[in-house]
C-alpha positions, 0 to 999 in steps of 0.5 A: 559416774559423772555425766559426760554432758552436764557442764555443771559437774566440772570437766567431763570425762573422756569417752572411750571411742575404740581405736581413738578417743572422743573428747568433750568441750564447751563450745561457748567457752572453747574458741577452737569450736568457733574456728572449726565452724569458720573453716569447715566447709560443711558448717552452717549458721546452726553450728555457730556460737551465735546460734548456740548462745541464743539457744542458751539464753532463751531456753537454758540449753547447755550445748556440748561438743565432742571431737577426736582432737585432744584439749591441746590440739586444734579441732579437725572434727566435731559434733554439737548437741543439747539436752532437751525435754523432760518427764512428758516428752522424754529427755533426748540429745539433739543436734541441734534444737530448732535447727533445720539441719546440723551436720556432723563435721567430719575430719575431711581426711578420714571421714566421720565414722569414728565420730558417729560410732563414738557418739553412740557409746555416750548413750550408755552413760546418759539418761536419755532416750535417744540422740537425734542427728539432723543431717542434710547428707547421709551419715557415715555409719550404718543404721543401728538395730534400735535406730529410727529415721524421719525424712524431710524435704530440703530446698537450696537455690544456687545464687551463682547465675546472674539475676536474669537467670534466677528470675527466669528460673522462678515459676512464671505465673506463681512467682514472677507475676506475683513479684511484678504485681507486688511492685505494681501494688506499691508494696514497700519492703523494709529490711533490718533489725530495728524494734519496729520491724521486730514488732511488725514481724512478731504480729504476723508471726503470732497470726500465722502460728495461730492459723497453723494451730501451734504455739509460737517461739518466745519473743525473747528468742528473736531478741536473742537471735538479733543480739547474737547474730547482729548484721548477719540477721535480717528481718524483711517486712513487706508493707501495704499502706503501712500495714504489715503484709508479709515478713521473713527472717534470714541468717547469713553464714560465710557465703550462704544466705538462709531462710529461717522464718516466714509469716503473713497476713492472709488478707494480703497474700494475693498481692505477692508480698512474700514472693517480693521479699524472697526476690529482694533477699535473692538480690541482696544475696547476689550483691553480697556475693552469696553462693547459696540460698538455703530455703530450709526444710519442709515436712513432707505433708506440707505440699504447699510449702514444698511447691512454693519453694519449687516455684522459687527455683529451689532444687529439691532433695531429701534430708534424713534425721536419725534417732539413735536409741539406747533401747527399743523405743517405747510406745509413748515417749520422746518424739511421740509424746511431743507429737501428741502434745502438739496435736493437743495444742492444735485444738486450743491455740486458735482460741487464745488471745495474743497474750495467752498464746505468747505465754503458752509458747514461752512455757512449752516451746523449749520441750519441743525442739 
């Protein structure tokens, strides 16, 4: 049987969805996907062709989407996935790799039950351990007998109040005073997508990943993001006397500003560079009419990051990822194997040179999505 998810095998067969039919499409080639993402209220930067193209160019992932709309009709719903992994970590389908969240986009009239139920059926013909759906909202269909879930903390900042109210909503000692100190210390913030800003960001990023004991994404990933998103992406770097002190990378989609990556040199943390960068991003979001600042997910064990986002005034909620297994999960496959591999990297990453650390990230990161 031809795989439903292998674009190299020609047109994918239709998936029987019970009362309806589920049709596969190639979101990088079919313009209907981009139009759905642009008009659907639940879409994010992670659904966009720009994000999918950066994933393809960097990691070789071939995205596929499923919809209940036949090939001749405009899309009213959809879910997009990539096949990830190999013999060690296990093959799985993720919606989407390296994405904090990627909602199933339901038909707003009928909901997403049929779409999620039909997606489960694709497991029967796929040599994957599970499908992982990363949603901010509760998924419409019930938990299956072999399903597992993993929870994260999610923060979002409402940008509709005026700037004075947004500043007042920040923690007085840990955020407001840090912003004031950064300005008093003469930190200079630069924003853009230039090669010198990327170099400053990349140096801080390597420093931060080594500190956390994990390999970095390939530098090519950031080049491809810049190329794909254009002026919807900004690198923001705070400098102290021409020395990079902190940096964040943000994306924009419709009226949502999204924080995706952050890094810093701990020698300058007391100067408040990171807080100043977020405040500058909030001010820019207000100028550009953004409705929301998506502050992203945090591991529940990362209490420091959660507290930092709380102190920016972000509203906290829980986000649940669901893994839909074809059969009961084995003890050492898929996410567990990936987790052990990442734990092993913690022991060696701090001792690698920048060049070796970059090579490790380039070689391995595509397997840990």
